[in-house]
C-alpha positions, 0 to 999 in steps of 0.5 A: 469334123466327125470321122466315120468308120467305114470301108472307105477309111480302112476300118473293118470288123475282125474276128478276134480271140483274145488269149486265155487260160484253160480250166487247169488254171483254176486253183482249187488247192488254195481253198482252206477251211477251219473247223466248225465247232457247232455241227453237233448242236441242233441249231448248228446242224441247220446253220446256213452260210451265204457268201456272195460277190459281184466282183467275179470274172472269167472269160468267154471260151469263144472270144476271150472277152471278159464275162462278169457275174455275181457268185452266190454260195449257200451252204450248210457246213458239216465239220468245216467252214470255208475260209473267206480269204482263200475263197477269194483267191480261188474265185480270182483264179478264174479271172483269165480262164475261158469257161462256159457258165454251165461248166463253171458252176459245176466245177465250182461246186465240185471244188468247194464240196471237195474242200469243205464236205458240207451237208448241203451246198448251192452255187449260183452264177448270176451273169451280167447281161450280154446282148440284152440277155442275162442268165442265172446258172445254179448247181446243188449238192446234198451229202448222203446221210452217211457222208455228213455223219461223223466223217 
């Protein structure tokens, strides 16, 4: 016999919020870089690095429920490249952080630019559908010409 969930058997929807961390839990200090040896060459000045993962999670700052997304980071390095192991730890630090995607993409861009000072960088968050709707959120950075020359 199939059991029905209804008011008759005591089941009722509840407004719940799961506990989560705030943005202060994001660990930008773990980001490491290594010297980029080709920034002085013509091809090296235009080399683009694309790093992406579909294993990104953060949580909804309203409900605490997990949000899943693909993160794509595209940048042209200047003097330094992001070290991937440290980038993975950085991305994992978002796992229990309640943050809106619109804030997340800007925070991520700020942290990554501060870590490696690229010539250009873009961060794209491709959010898994929720309620039949998906979102893609992008933020971009371009160094001022004085920032990317011999710094």
